Backbone bond lengths (Angstrom), bond angles and torsions (degrees), N, CA, C in turn:
res aa  C-N    CA-C-N  psi(-1)  N-CA   C-N-CA  omega(-1)  CA-C   N-CA-C  phi
1 N - - - 1.399 - - 1.573 111.06 -
2 T 1.310 118.34 -39.03 1.392 119.07 -176.87 1.517 112.81 -68.87
3 T 1.375 115.90 -35.21 1.413 115.25 173.53 1.586 115.62 -70.37
4 N 1.242 116.44 -36.77 1.469 121.03 176.13 1.487 111.01 -65.78
5 S 1.319 116.38 -33.91 1.435 121.01 -178.36 1.484 109.15 -68.78
6 K 1.349 119.09 -34.24 1.437 124.11 -176.90 1.511 105.49 -71.08
7 Y 1.327 120.02 -43.81 1.410 119.71 -178.03 1.602 111.81 -71.44
8 A 1.302 116.83 -32.69 1.481 119.37 172.10 1.383 117.22 -59.41
9 K 1.472 115.99 -29.89 1.411 122.02 -173.03 1.522 107.35 -80.69
10 M 1.321 123.16 -17.54 1.422 127.19 -176.95 1.469 113.32 -65.70
11 R 1.373 120.73 -30.76 1.338 124.03 -173.06 1.543 107.18 -138.78
12 A 1.447 114.42 146.30 1.441 116.53 177.67 1.413 113.54 -63.41
13 E 1.344 119.33 -24.68 1.444 123.98 -176.20 1.532 108.93 -81.48
14 G 1.344 123.33 -10.80 1.372 123.58 -179.07 1.487 112.18 92.35
15 A 1.432 115.36 -158.59 1.431 120.65 -177.13 1.518 111.25 -137.54
16 I 1.331 115.90 166.74 1.455 121.63 177.49 1.559 106.96 -109.50
17 S 1.346 117.95 130.32 1.383 124.52 178.89 1.619 112.88 -117.64
18 A 1.246 120.62 131.60 1.504 121.21 -179.21 1.493 110.29 -115.55
19 L 1.477 113.27 139.86 1.292 118.62 176.12 1.481 111.88 -119.91
20 V 1.323 117.84 118.55 1.516 124.22 -178.66 1.458 114.14 -99.90
21 N 1.305 113.29 125.19 1.425 119.99 172.55 1.556 110.65 -117.22
22 V 1.290 117.33 152.73 1.468 123.95 -179.50 1.491 114.01 -127.88
23 D 1.358 117.68 10.30 1.380 117.51 -174.51 1.576 108.80 -119.97
24 P 1.194 128.14 126.47 1.525 121.36 -9.44 1.467 113.03 -86.86
25 K 1.378 118.73 1.65 1.451 126.77 174.32 1.442 111.08 -140.77
26 F 1.261 117.35 166.93 1.402 122.83 175.36 1.494 118.41 -60.03
27 R 1.347 120.92 120.93 1.403 122.77 179.09 1.537 111.65 -132.00
28 L 1.348 118.41 136.57 1.412 119.80 175.57 1.574 110.01 -120.96
29 T 1.329 117.74 129.80 1.449 122.16 -175.95 1.570 105.13 -126.43
30 M 1.359 114.80 124.58 1.454 121.95 -179.68 1.390 113.62 -105.40
31 Y 1.396 118.88 143.24 1.391 129.59 177.96 1.513 113.28 -129.68
32 H 1.303 111.88 141.06 1.525 117.26 168.28 1.579 107.66 -93.72
33 V 1.326 114.31 127.31 1.475 120.59 -176.07 1.485 108.98 -109.02
34 A 1.366 114.22 120.77 1.484 120.13 178.69 1.556 106.39 -102.48
35 F 1.325 114.66 145.62 1.434 118.58 172.53 1.484 116.67 -72.21
36 P 1.333 126.11 131.69 1.510 122.99 18.27 1.569 109.15 -82.92
37 C 1.275 120.71 -40.17 1.494 118.70 177.26 1.513 111.82 -171.32
38 S 1.296 119.94 74.12 1.364 124.30 177.66 1.567 108.33 -119.18
39 Y 1.295 117.33 134.58 1.472 128.05 -176.21 1.501 116.26 -100.34
40 E 1.266 123.24 131.52 1.443 127.21 170.61 1.553 111.67 -130.68
41 K 1.315 120.11 115.86 1.390 121.84 -176.92 1.553 110.46 -66.87
42 I 1.406 116.97 137.42 1.373 117.92 -175.01 1.506 107.44 -132.55
43 S 1.433 113.99 158.51 1.402 119.07 175.62 1.567 115.24 -87.84
44 Y 1.215 125.33 161.14 1.478 128.30 -173.72 1.470 109.83 -152.77
45 L 1.473 110.65 158.26 1.497 118.05 -178.95 1.478 105.26 -121.94
46 V 1.316 114.90 150.71 1.613 116.53 -177.43 1.549 103.16 -120.45
47 G 1.321 115.66 142.57 1.416 125.17 170.49 1.444 112.24 144.11
48 N 1.404 117.23 140.19 1.454 121.85 179.85 1.498 110.56 -71.46
49 D 1.325 117.74 -18.11 1.497 120.85 179.84 1.552 109.91 -69.75
50 L 1.376 118.08 -14.72 1.400 117.69 -178.57 1.510 110.21 -88.76
51 I 1.364 117.38 -10.27 1.507 120.14 -177.68 1.543 109.70 -96.92
52 P 1.326 120.91 129.43 1.486 121.18 -177.03 1.551 106.15 -58.43
53 E 1.350 110.70 140.14 1.515 118.88 -177.23 1.512 114.12 -53.87
54 K 1.219 116.63 -36.45 1.502 119.75 -175.64 1.512 110.45 -62.75
55 Y 1.403 116.31 -30.29 1.507 115.37 177.54 1.547 112.67 -80.57
56 L 1.285 110.44 -25.93 1.525 109.39 177.34 1.570 114.09 -75.61
57 R 1.366 112.72 -9.86 1.472 117.27 -177.96 1.590 107.89 -96.17
58 L 1.375 116.63 -10.31 1.417 116.46 -172.55 1.595 116.63 -58.58
59 K 1.326 120.66 -42.04 1.441 121.12 176.38 1.523 104.23 -136.37
60 K 1.283 114.30 134.32 1.495 123.78 170.11 1.427 111.36 -95.58
61 A 1.335 114.28 159.20 1.544 121.79 -173.70 1.484 108.24 -60.83
62 E 1.362 121.61 -27.94 1.381 123.67 -175.03 1.560 107.18 -70.87
63 H 1.327 120.64 -31.43 1.412 127.72 -179.88 1.666 106.41 -55.92
64 F 1.331 109.08 -54.37 1.513 114.73 -173.29 1.560 106.78 -74.19
65 E 1.170 121.91 -29.16 1.525 126.74 174.24 1.556 104.58 -62.25
66 R 1.326 125.70 -46.54 1.328 124.22 178.54 1.530 110.47 -60.26
67 I 1.309 117.18 -50.28 1.385 125.23 178.75 1.565 113.31 -49.69
68 M 1.355 119.52 -44.93 1.358 127.87 179.16 1.520 110.42 -66.21
69 N 1.335 113.64 -44.51 1.451 119.89 -177.00 1.573 108.14 -63.09
70 Q 1.328 116.57 -39.20 1.462 120.51 -177.91 1.450 110.20 -68.94
71 R 1.342 120.54 -35.91 1.442 123.17 177.65 1.483 111.69 -68.74
72 L 1.407 117.67 -41.84 1.416 122.52 -173.11 1.559 106.53 -78.46
73 S 1.316 119.33 -35.72 1.552 119.90 -178.12 1.583 105.81 -133.74
74 P 1.325 118.23 77.78 1.388 125.06 -171.04 1.602 106.95 -69.78
75 A 1.328 117.31 -23.43 1.434 123.58 -175.61 1.563 116.77 -81.79
76 Q 1.391 111.92 -15.36 1.424 120.47 -179.02 1.573 113.13 -89.15
77 G 1.294 114.83 108.85 1.439 118.36 -178.51 1.490 119.35 76.13
78 K 1.240 118.79 171.31 1.452 119.53 174.96 1.562 113.82 -84.23
79 R 1.226 115.07 143.97 1.547 118.11 178.25 1.440 110.68 -71.02
80 E 1.387 114.35 152.16 1.499 118.32 178.86 1.525 106.49 -72.54
81 L 1.255 119.43 127.74 1.498 123.27 179.21 1.565 101.61 -105.51
82 H 1.291 112.28 115.14 1.478 115.47 -178.22 1.515 116.66 -94.84
83 P 1.230 120.28 149.73 1.432 121.36 -175.46 1.519 113.27 -92.95
84 S 1.319 112.73 31.59 1.524 116.60 -176.58 1.495 108.82 -71.52
85 A 1.398 111.17 -175.98 1.473 117.52 178.34 1.544 110.19 -56.19
86 S 1.282 112.70 136.99 1.523 118.73 -168.08 1.547 106.91 -90.31
87 L 1.373 117.08 127.27 1.425 124.55 171.38 1.478 112.49 -61.73
88 R 1.347 117.11 -39.01 1.459 123.39 176.17 1.524 113.56 -59.74
89 S 1.279 114.17 -50.79 1.448 122.91 177.04 1.482 113.23 -57.30
90 F 1.369 117.95 -40.83 1.439 123.78 -178.83 1.585 106.59 -64.32
91 F 1.198 122.62 -42.14 1.462 127.02 -178.30 1.485 109.97 -69.16
92 Q 1.274 119.50 -39.96 1.450 128.34 174.81 1.536 109.52 -55.63
93 K 1.391 113.08 -43.26 1.448 121.42 -176.34 1.530 109.53 -66.18
94 I 1.307 119.14 -45.68 1.377 119.72 -175.31 1.502 120.01 -88.00
95 M 1.422 109.44 -5.55 1.493 117.66 -172.38 1.563 114.14 -55.73
96 P 1.311 120.59 -37.32 1.534 121.79 176.74 1.444 108.76 -57.08
97 G 1.272 120.95 -38.17 1.416 121.51 178.31 1.521 119.55 -72.32
98 L 1.233 112.88 -21.52 1.476 125.51 177.30 1.496 117.63 -75.80
99 Q 1.418 115.02 -19.81 1.391 117.82 -169.72 1.538 115.44 -67.16
100 D 1.344 115.83 -30.56 1.494 117.75 174.62 1.494 116.25 -74.19
101 R 1.418 112.89 -6.93 1.483 116.46 176.80 1.615 111.11 -107.29
102 L 1.313 118.05 11.11 1.384 122.02 178.99 1.523 108.24 -68.66
103 T 1.361 113.54 134.91 1.400 119.48 177.17 1.542 109.56 -128.16
104 K 1.289 117.36 134.96 1.465 121.46 179.10 1.510 112.38 -80.19
105 E 1.302 113.88 -17.78 1.517 115.39 -174.22 1.505 112.28 -85.95
106 P 1.356 118.61 129.97 1.461 116.14 177.96 1.598 112.42 -71.20
107 A 1.230 112.88 159.27 1.449 117.23 -177.59 1.504 110.99 -68.22
108 V 1.404 111.59 136.88 1.542 115.92 174.11 1.470 104.14 -96.46
109 R 1.269 117.30 105.06 1.467 120.83 -172.48 1.538 110.63 -82.35
110 P 1.356 121.33 149.10 1.412 119.92 176.10 1.414 115.96 -66.36
111 E 1.332 121.90 149.85 1.447 122.13 -178.57 1.484 110.55 -63.47
112 E 1.291 113.70 -35.08 1.577 119.92 175.59 1.466 108.40 -130.63
113 Y 1.265 115.44 147.54 1.460 127.10 176.95 1.557 107.82 -110.03
114 D 1.298 120.19 100.96 1.501 121.71 176.48 1.462 112.19 -79.37
115 E 1.260 116.58 166.05 1.510 120.39 -177.27 1.474 113.66 -54.93
116 K 1.479 113.82 -38.95 1.399 118.36 -169.94 1.585 107.53 -69.19
117 L 1.362 118.09 -39.25 1.345 123.71 -178.85 1.622 113.22 -65.36
118 L 1.318 112.13 -39.58 1.497 116.56 177.41 1.463 111.04 -69.82
119 N 1.318 119.10 -40.93 1.438 120.04 178.66 1.461 110.52 -63.87
120 S 1.313 119.05 -35.64 1.509 122.46 179.55 1.537 109.01 -67.90
121 M 1.292 116.80 -37.93 1.564 116.77 174.13 1.509 108.57 -65.24
122 I 1.310 116.51 -47.09 1.445 118.83 -175.38 1.571 108.83 -56.50
123 D 1.352 113.75 -47.86 1.504 119.05 -174.74 1.607 107.31 -62.25
124 S 1.221 115.07 -32.07 1.553 119.84 -179.73 1.496 110.96 -67.85
125 I 1.316 115.06 -40.35 1.424 122.63 -171.34 1.600 107.70 -85.51
126 V 1.189 117.76 -31.30 1.523 118.15 -169.63 1.596 114.13 -55.83
127 P 1.335 121.16 -36.10 1.468 119.10 -178.45 1.483 108.28 -64.74
128 D 1.332 122.38 -45.63 1.410 127.41 179.98 1.649 109.35 -63.18
129 L 1.266 117.36 -46.47 1.353 122.68 178.40 1.548 111.10 -59.86
130 T 1.296 118.02 -42.41 1.436 123.28 176.80 1.547 111.17 -63.04
131 F 1.275 114.56 -44.76 1.480 122.27 179.93 1.590 111.34 -60.10
132 M 1.308 112.16 -47.06 1.510 117.33 179.91 1.445 111.11 -67.76
133 S 1.326 124.24 -39.18 1.423 123.03 -172.28 1.594 111.04 -89.74
134 D 1.304 117.03 -36.05 1.451 118.69 179.59 1.446 117.86 -89.54
135 V 1.342 120.80 -32.53 1.411 123.03 174.37 1.445 116.54 -90.82
136 L 1.297 114.55 -51.16 1.493 120.02 178.34 1.447 114.08 -83.64
137 E 1.359 120.02 -13.99 1.451 122.62 177.28 1.553 112.76 64.24
138 I 1.313 114.38 39.49 1.499 116.24 174.78 1.492 108.43 -88.28
139 E 1.269 117.89 119.22 1.514 123.79 178.80 1.497 107.99 -89.64
140 M 1.292 111.10 123.66 1.496 118.33 177.51 1.509 113.04 -152.57
141 S 1.275 117.89 170.20 1.531 125.14 178.04 1.529 100.41 -103.58
142 V 1.423 111.72 144.56 1.434 122.18 178.52 1.576 106.78 -121.17
143 L 1.306 113.78 114.09 1.517 118.69 -173.95 1.520 111.64 -113.95
144 Q 1.259 119.68 146.48 1.388 122.38 173.34 1.492 110.33 -136.34
145 K 1.352 112.49 131.22 1.588 123.20 -178.36 1.444 109.43 -161.72
146 D 1.394 111.90 135.79 1.472 119.85 175.75 1.545 114.26 48.53
147 G 1.299 111.38 40.33 1.535 113.88 176.57 1.451 113.24 82.87
148 L 1.320 122.43 -4.35 1.447 123.57 178.17 1.585 110.40 -103.55
149 I 1.313 113.95 141.12 1.426 121.01 176.58 1.530 109.77 -119.04
150 A 1.408 116.16 125.04 1.484 119.49 -171.04 1.452 109.51 -118.44
151 F 1.276 119.66 142.26 1.423 128.44 159.98 1.398 110.44 -101.25
152 V 1.397 116.75 126.79 1.523 119.14 -173.99 1.561 104.43 -139.38
153 Q 1.316 110.76 131.55 1.434 118.56 173.21 1.518 112.83 -132.47
154 D 1.294 119.18 129.39 1.478 124.99 -179.56 1.501 105.00 -113.91
155 S 1.366 117.83 99.45 1.467 122.25 -172.40 1.556 107.84 -135.65
156 V 1.296 114.78 -169.23 1.413 120.22 -179.12 1.578 115.31 -60.74
157 D 1.315 112.89 -15.31 1.514 124.81 -176.84 1.515 105.67 -86.52
158 G 1.326 122.52 -13.95 1.465 128.46 -169.53 1.462 111.83 103.17
159 V 1.346 116.41 -166.75 1.412 120.81 -179.53 1.613 108.12 -88.79
160 T 1.270 117.76 127.42 1.467 123.69 178.32 1.533 108.66 -122.84
161 K 1.303 112.70 130.80 1.522 123.39 -175.48 1.405 111.77 -129.47
162 A 1.380 116.00 137.12 1.492 123.30 170.79 1.485 110.36 -137.63
163 F 1.291 113.32 139.94 1.493 115.88 -170.98 1.551 108.11 -125.40
164 F 1.377 114.55 147.27 1.519 122.86 174.99 1.524 103.67 -117.87
165 A 1.340 112.01 143.39 1.437 120.10 174.86 1.482 109.48 -147.70
166 Y 1.264 120.74 154.63 1.446 126.47 177.80 1.482 112.95 -89.00
167 D 1.284 125.59 119.79 1.456 125.27 174.90 1.468 111.80 -89.59
168 D 1.410 117.71 108.40 1.377 121.04 -175.50 1.502 113.36 -67.47
169 R 1.259 120.02 -21.85 1.512 128.17 178.66 1.516 105.49 -74.14
170 K 1.316 118.55 -55.28 1.520 119.48 -173.08 1.497 109.96 -82.88
171 K 1.430 116.84 -13.57 1.438 120.57 -172.60 1.516 112.23 56.95
172 Q 1.305 115.90 42.54 1.417 124.60 -176.21 1.493 114.26 -146.06
173 I 1.224 116.95 157.47 1.592 117.88 179.80 1.462 106.64 -88.17
174 L 1.429 116.42 136.20 1.369 123.96 178.24 1.563 108.46 -107.61
175 F 1.240 116.90 140.39 1.508 119.77 178.03 1.572 109.73 -115.04
176 Q 1.290 115.02 127.67 1.432 119.59 179.88 1.435 116.06 -114.65
177 Y 1.305 116.43 128.98 1.462 122.27 177.96 1.597 108.54 -146.37
178 D 1.349 110.32 134.07 1.489 115.93 177.14 1.611 111.34 59.72
179 A 1.433 114.86 33.63 1.415 122.10 175.54 1.461 111.56 74.37
180 N 1.301 122.07 1.76 1.448 122.13 167.24 1.550 118.70 -104.53
181 N 1.284 114.35 147.58 1.574 117.16 -176.65 1.531 105.79 -106.23
182 Y 1.385 111.59 140.50 1.452 117.24 173.93 1.530 110.80 -134.69
183 L 1.277 116.54 147.74 1.420 125.10 -179.41 1.629 106.32 -68.91
184 Y 1.319 115.17 127.71 1.499 120.62 -179.41 1.464 115.78 -109.79
185 E 1.294 118.74 151.15 1.426 122.37 170.96 1.559 105.86 -143.54
186 E 1.344 109.35 164.94 1.464 113.81 -178.65 1.554 114.84 -66.55
187 G 1.378 115.56 127.53 1.476 122.26 176.37 1.524 106.18 86.99
188 L 1.409 123.13 4.13 1.480 118.19 179.72 1.474 115.27 -53.81
189 F 1.315 117.62 -47.75 1.536 122.27 -175.63 1.448 111.96 -55.94
190 E 1.329 115.59 -50.26 1.490 117.89 179.70 1.398 115.57 -61.40
191 K 1.430 117.01 -38.10 1.451 118.39 178.39 1.512 111.29 -67.99
192 L 1.311 118.21 -42.99 1.401 118.74 -176.54 1.621 109.36 -68.62
193 Y 1.303 115.30 -39.86 1.490 115.23 173.68 1.484 117.75 -59.85
194 R 1.401 115.08 -42.69 1.446 116.75 175.55 1.552 112.72 -66.26
195 N 1.233 118.77 -31.39 1.459 126.83 -178.41 1.641 105.04 -68.37
196 A 1.209 110.00 -48.28 1.555 114.32 -179.20 1.587 109.07 -63.10
197 L 1.319 116.74 -42.54 1.478 126.03 -179.01 1.420 105.37 -57.45
198 N 1.339 118.66 -54.88 1.447 125.98 -176.37 1.500 111.28 -57.51
199 A 1.358 114.30 -48.48 1.518 118.67 -179.31 1.579 108.54 -60.18
200 H 1.281 117.74 -39.12 1.530 122.18 -179.81 1.512 107.24 -61.77
201 Q 1.303 115.27 -47.29 1.477 122.52 -173.01 1.537 107.42 -65.96
202 N 1.397 116.77 -44.48 1.424 122.54 177.63 1.577 113.27 -59.69
203 A 1.328 112.17 -45.01 1.480 115.86 177.78 1.503 113.18 -65.26
204 H 1.279 117.29 -34.81 1.519 124.15 175.25 1.445 108.66 -62.70
205 A 1.391 117.59 -50.17 1.493 123.21 -179.68 1.530 111.76 -58.79
206 I 1.329 115.37 -41.93 1.447 122.14 -178.90 1.524 110.09 -63.77
207 A 1.320 116.52 -43.85 1.505 120.79 -177.87 1.434 110.91 -73.90
208 E 1.415 120.59 -32.00 1.324 122.83 171.59 1.589 116.02 -66.01
209 E 1.297 111.68 -38.75 1.524 119.55 178.53 1.547 106.32 -65.18
210 K 1.462 116.06 -41.63 1.397 117.59 -177.43 1.592 112.25 -65.02
211 D 1.384 110.74 -39.18 1.465 115.81 179.17 1.526 111.25 -61.63
212 N 1.378 115.47 -43.82 1.438 120.90 178.92 1.522 114.20 -62.82
213 S 1.389 115.02 -38.11 1.411 124.29 176.40 1.556 111.01 -61.56
214 E 1.255 112.86 -45.83 1.470 120.75 -179.55 1.495 111.82 -67.64
215 S 1.335 115.42 -37.55 1.507 121.38 176.97 1.523 109.53 -68.91
216 A 1.354 119.03 -39.15 1.347 118.67 177.99 1.528 115.52 -69.89
217 E 1.333 114.07 -30.60 1.436 123.02 177.64 1.526 107.24 -71.31
218 A 1.282 121.08 -37.82 1.459 125.44 179.56 1.506 106.86 -67.08
219 V 1.358 116.86 -43.12 1.506 119.73 -177.51 1.482 107.26 -64.78
220 G 1.304 120.43 -38.50 1.463 126.87 -172.53 1.616 105.06 -67.35
221 I 1.392 113.37 -40.65 1.565 117.89 178.74 1.543 108.69 -63.12
222 V 1.321 116.58 -43.30 1.446 123.43 -172.70 1.618 103.96 -67.73
223 H 1.283 115.89 -46.56 1.434 117.09 -177.59 1.630 112.12 -68.94
224 G 1.326 113.65 -23.46 1.453 116.53 175.33 1.513 111.56 -76.58
225 M 1.375 115.57 -37.22 1.461 120.26 173.22 1.524 114.29 -61.21
226 L 1.288 111.88 -41.36 1.503 120.15 -179.23 1.553 110.74 -64.47
227 R 1.339 111.46 -40.68 1.537 113.64 178.55 1.479 114.21 -71.52
228 W 1.447 114.53 -32.02 1.395 118.91 173.06 1.602 115.73 -67.42
229 I 1.246 114.20 -32.96 1.440 124.09 178.04 1.503 109.43 -66.36
230 R 1.416 111.66 -49.08 1.511 121.71 179.85 1.483 111.15 -57.31
231 F 1.422 114.27 -41.79 1.462 122.88 -176.00 1.558 106.92 -69.08
232 N 1.255 118.45 -43.81 1.519 118.06 -179.25 1.570 111.75 -65.82
233 R 1.318 114.66 -37.53 1.430 117.66 177.65 1.609 113.38 -65.15
234 N 1.406 113.31 -33.96 1.397 115.23 175.21 1.548 112.85 -72.51
235 E 1.353 115.18 -31.03 1.438 117.27 175.42 1.578 111.64 -63.47
236 D 1.329 112.63 -36.94 1.446 116.21 177.39 1.542 115.10 -66.84
């Protein structure tokens, strides 16, 4: 129930949970899970023909085979560096909005991380992680060790890392990137990204309006000159 509740929280639409039974024969039961944890049995259809062909072509089996080989034998050959959305570029885009959250004090981490605290950290980070991976298509690894949660991407931009830790003094999650610590809250990255996107679009719209205004002014001057020339000719 706890796991399904976490997945249901990721999206307003909730999540899908499947129950598999093999006695006396194979049976599959599907449920829609709404947050916090309510179940509704739903019907389903089976078949690749129901899936749009473009989605079936997204990832081939060889792609996942290469990933598994790289994880099992990382020293053999060069890792595949994908040109997907850049984690580093993402942080550069939201960096102006992070400045007022900059803190000079390092995190005072708890002596022990219990399961409740770790789950609380994960629950806070999941919405941003989902937005970055599902909406922006940023491919990255998510690691958890000794109370730290890390986002890691090895791409054409190089290796980019970001860390999350709980500050026992502030009773808040701190986010560390490029050796700087920032106060973090649930949904912060998505909010800052959308703010930056809106600011860019507004600046573009203002620049375009200015260009149109200047063009209209130039056209008005030309028309005025033409009228003046015609008037002078009529005078002659």
